[in-house]
C-alpha positions in Angstrom: 17.6 8.2 9.7 15.6 5.7 7.7 11.8 6.1 7.5 10.4 3.0 5.8 6.8 1.8 5.3 3.7 2.2 3.1 2.1 4.9 5.3 3.2 8.0 3.5 1.6 10.3 6.0 3.7 8.9 8.8 6.9 9.3 6.8 5.9 13.0 6.2 5.1 13.6 9.8 8.3 12.1 11.1 10.2 14.2 8.6 8.4 17.3 9.9 9.1 16.5 13.5 12.8 15.9 12.7 13.0 19.3 10.8 11.5 21.0 13.9 14.1 19.5 16.1 16.9 20.5 13.8 15.7 24.1 13.7 15.6 24.1 17.5 19.2 22.8 17.6 20.8 24.7 14.7 18.5 27.6 13.8 17.7 28.0 10.1 18.4 24.9 8.0 18.6 24.1 4.3 16.6 21.2 2.9 17.6 19.2 -0.2 15.5 16.4 -1.6 16.5 13.7 -4.1 14.8 10.8 -5.8 16.5 7.5 -5.1 15.6 6.3 -8.6 17.9 8.9 -10.3 20.2 10.3 -7.7 23.9 9.3 -7.6 25.0 8.3 -4.1 28.3 10.3 -4.5 26.3 13.4 -5.3 24.1 13.0 -2.3 26.9 12.3 0.1 28.9 15.3 -1.3 25.9 17.5 -0.5 26.0 16.1 3.0 29.7 16.8 3.4 29.8 20.3 1.8 29.1 23.4 3.9 25.8 25.2 3.4 25.7 28.7 1.9 22.6 29.9 3.7 22.5 27.9 6.9 24.7 26.0 9.3 22.9 22.7 8.9 21.3 20.7 6.1 18.5 18.2 5.9 19.1 15.9 3.0 16.2 13.7 2.0 16.3 10.7 -0.4 13.0 9.2 -1.4 12.6 5.7 -2.9 15.3 4.5 -0.6 15.2 0.9 -1.8 16.3 2.1 -5.3 19.0 4.3 -3.8 20.5 1.6 -1.6 21.7 -1.3 -3.8 24.4 -3.9 -3.8 26.9 -1.6 -5.5 26.1 1.5 -3.4 25.9 -0.2 0.0 29.6 -0.1 0.8 29.8 3.6 0.1 26.8 4.3 2.3 28.1 2.0 5.1 31.3 4.0 5.2 29.4 7.2 5.4 27.1 5.9 8.2 30.2 5.0 10.2 31.5 8.6 10.0 28.5 10.9 9.1 28.9 14.6 8.5 28.1 16.8 11.5 26.7 19.6 9.4 24.0 17.5 7.7 21.2 15.0 8.6 20.6 12.3 5.9 17.1 10.8 5.8 16.3 7.8 3.6 12.6 7.3 3.0 10.6 4.7 1.1 7.9 2.1 1.2 10.5 -0.7 1.1 13.8 -1.4 2.7 16.2 -4.2 2.2 18.0 -5.2 5.4 21.7 -5.6 5.5 24.9 -4.6 7.3 24.0 -1.0 6.6 21.3 -1.3 9.3 23.8 -1.8 12.0 25.9 1.2 11.0 22.8 3.4 10.8 21.7 2.2 14.3 25.0 3.4 15.7 24.5 7.0 14.4 20.7 7.3 13.9 17.3 5.6 13.8 15.3 3.2 11.6 11.6 4.0 12.0 8.8 1.8 10.7 5.9 3.7 9.0 3.6 0.7 8.3 -0.1 0.8 7.5 -2.1 1.0 10.7 -5.0 -1.2 11.8 -8.5 0.4 11.8 -8.7 0.4 15.6 -5.4 2.3 15.7 -6.6 4.8 13.1 -9.7 5.4 15.2 -7.6 6.3 18.3 -5.2 8.4 16.1 -8.1 10.4 14.7 -9.3 11.2 18.2 -5.9 12.4 19.3 -5.3 14.3 16.0 -8.5 16.2 16.2 -7.6 17.7 19.5 -3.9 18.2 18.9 -4.0 19.6 15.4 -7.4 21.1 15.0 -8.7 22.2 18.4 -11.7 19.9 18.1 -12.8 16.5 19.4 -14.4 13.4 18.0 -15.8 10.5 20.0 -14.9 6.8 19.3 -18.2 6.2 17.5 -17.8 9.1 15.2 -14.1 8.3 14.6 -15.1 4.7 13.7 -17.6 6.0 11.2 -15.0 8.3 9.7 -12.5 5.4 9.4 -15.1 3.1 8.0 -15.7 5.6 5.2 -12.1 6.4 4.4 -10.2 3.3 5.4 -7.2 3.4 7.7 -5.3 6.0 5.5 -4.0 8.6 7.9 -3.4 11.1 5.2 -7.1 11.0 4.1 -8.3 11.0 7.7 -6.2 14.0 8.5 -7.5 15.9 5.5 -11.1 15.2 6.4 -10.5 16.1 10.0 -9.3 19.5 9.0 -12.4 20.1 6.9 -14.8 18.7 9.6 -13.2 20.7 12.4 -13.6 23.9 10.4 -17.3 23.1 9.7 -17.9 22.2 13.4 -16.4 25.4 14.6 -13.5 26.0 17.0 -13.9 24.0 20.2 -16.9 22.0 18.9 -17.1 18.3 18.5 -17.1 16.5 15.1 -20.3 14.5 15.0 -21.5 11.5 13.0 -24.1 13.8 11.4 -21.4 16.1 10.2 -19.4 13.2 8.8 -22.4 11.9 6.9 -23.0 15.3 5.5 -19.5 16.3 4.5 -17.4 13.2 4.0 -18.4 11.9 0.5 -18.8 8.2 0.0 -16.8 6.8 -2.9 -18.3 4.4 -5.4 -16.7 1.5 -3.5 -18.3 2.8 -0.3 -21.7 2.9 -1.9 -21.3 -0.7 -3.1 -20.3 -1.9 0.4 -23.3 -0.2 1.9 -25.3 -3.1 0.4 -24.1 -5.3 3.2 -26.1 -3.4 5.8 -29.3 -3.7 3.6 -28.6 -7.4 3.2 -28.8 -8.0 6.9 -32.0 -5.9 7.6 -34.4 -8.8 7.0 -36.7 -6.5 4.9 -36.8 -7.8 1.3 -38.3 -4.6 0.0 -35.6 -2.4 1.5 -32.8 -4.8 0.4 -34.0 -4.8 -3.2 -34.5 -1.0 -3.2 -30.9 -0.5 -2.0 -29.6 -2.9 -4.6 -31.5 -1.1 -7.4 -30.1 2.3 -6.2 -26.6 1.1 -6.3 -26.8 -0.7 -9.6 -28.8 2.0 -11.4 -26.7 5.0 -10.2 -23.2 3.6 -10.6 -21.0 3.0 -13.7 -20.9 -0.1 -15.9 -19.6 -3.2 -14.2 -20.8 -2.3 -10.7 -22.4 -5.7 -10.4 -18.9 -7.2 -10.0 -18.0 -5.4 -6.7 -21.6 -5.9 -5.5 -21.2 -9.6 -6.0 -17.9 -9.6 -4.2 -19.5 -7.7 -1.3 -22.2 -10.4 -1.0 -19.6 -13.2 -1.1 -17.5 -11.3 1.6 -20.5 -10.9 3.9 -21.5 -14.6 3.5 -17.9 -15.7 4.2 -17.8 -13.7 7.4 -21.2 -15.0 8.5 -20.0 -18.6 7.8 -16.7 -18.2 9.6 -18.2 -16.6 12.7 -21.1 -19.0 12.9 -18.8 -22.0 12.6 -16.4 -20.6 15.2 -19.2 -20.0 17.6 -20.6 -23.5 17.3 -17.0 -24.8 18.0 -16.9 -22.7 21.2 -14.4 -20.0 20.1 -14.4 -16.6 21.8 -16.7 -14.1 20.0 -14.2 -11.2 20.3 -11.4 -13.4 18.9 -13.6 -14.4 16.0 -14.5 -10.8 15.2 -10.8 -9.8 15.2 -9.9 -12.8 12.9 -12.6 -11.8 10.4 -11.5 -8.2 10.6 -14.8 -6.8 11.9 -14.7 -3.4 13.5 -16.7 -0.2 13.8 -20.5 0.0 13.4 -20.7 -3.1 11.2 -19.2 -5.5 13.8 -22.2 -6.1 16.0 -24.8 -6.5 13.3 -22.7 -9.2 11.5 -21.9 -10.9 14.8 -25.6 -11.0 15.7 -26.6 -12.2 12.3 -24.1 -15.0 12.4 -25.3 -16.2 15.8 -28.9 -16.2 14.5 -28.2 -17.9 11.1 -26.0 -20.7 12.3 -23.2 -22.5 10.5 -25.3 -24.7 8.2 -27.5 -22.0 6.7 -24.5 -19.6 6.5 -22.5 -22.2 4.5 -25.5 -22.7 2.1 -25.7 -19.0 1.6 -22.0 -18.8 0.9 -22.3 -21.6 -1.7 -25.1 -19.7 -3.3 -23.0 -16.5 -3.5 -20.2 -18.4 -5.1 -22.5 -19.9 -7.7 -24.0 -16.4 -8.4 -20.5 -14.9 -8.8 -19.5 -17.7 -11.3 -22.7 -17.1 -13.2 -22.0 -13.3 -13.4 -18.5 -13.9 -14.6 -19.8 -16.4 -17.2 -22.5 -14.1 -18.5 -25.2 -16.5 -17.5 -28.4 -14.5 -17.0 -28.7 -10.8 -16.3 -26.7 -9.2 -13.4 -29.7 -7.5 -12.0 -31.8 -10.7 -11.8 -28.9 -12.8 -10.4 -28.2 -10.2 -7.6 -31.9 -9.8 -6.9 -32.3 -13.5 -6.2 -29.2 -13.4 -4.0 -30.5 -10.4 -2.1 -33.8 -12.2 -1.4 -31.8 -15.2 0.0 -30.0 -12.9 2.4 -33.4 -11.4 3.4 -34.8 -14.8 4.2 -32.0 -15.8 6.6 -31.9 -12.4 8.2 -35.5 -12.5 9.5 
């Protein structure tokens, strides 16, 4: 079996599922794990072919599979895949996989499963299913979206937080947005991106207050990601506003600009209200401000204050 993709949690989950199936079929099994960067193919295959001392079946795992399967080792692995050992299951895992004739041989005897990063919408649905199946809890779509917005679509992080949240909620109780806000800590990056909500509120006082909180309570250099957040928001407003004026479907535009969760509707409404011309001018202003910050022209606080006021004016 080959488990390939950047989503480490999926690779681990598929491995656990396979181990459970092997235990059902063979009783107790032995597990051996190798690093593809250092393991010799002959040593790994010898382990697959040799009889176990403690159990009747072995699970042999090789990580960093792309380092293990190379031009000089492929022929040996192809021959093994054509006649695999019955007393062992070989699993090759890694973020990368180079396709070749070996794939056909593996397909005849096993599986190649993709473990790619998931989209936020998929992560939201997964969180809902996972809460019930693994933690005897529940989480509605809105709360799951808030959780994914805070953590990103990293299934490992989401699973870890679901375990904590389910315990806090109590067995059988739902995980609420209030509980997520209380227990799921926001990273520095999350704090910075929170400025986007304040930029769209139309209240200059609130926007400047939020800006000062972020810049005064974060480390040196925070103005750089804040500036990027401003540029990103202006880019989305411009793209959506232009698309709307050209008659494109709003849902398609939202998907193209990667808008999802609670932030989707406020940005869509703001783009409709602002219009393409004003959004384009705002984006140009953001770019100029970003250049000024990177060229040490003026002070970061003053530059970002002026930019925040521009957002406030168009958001009224």
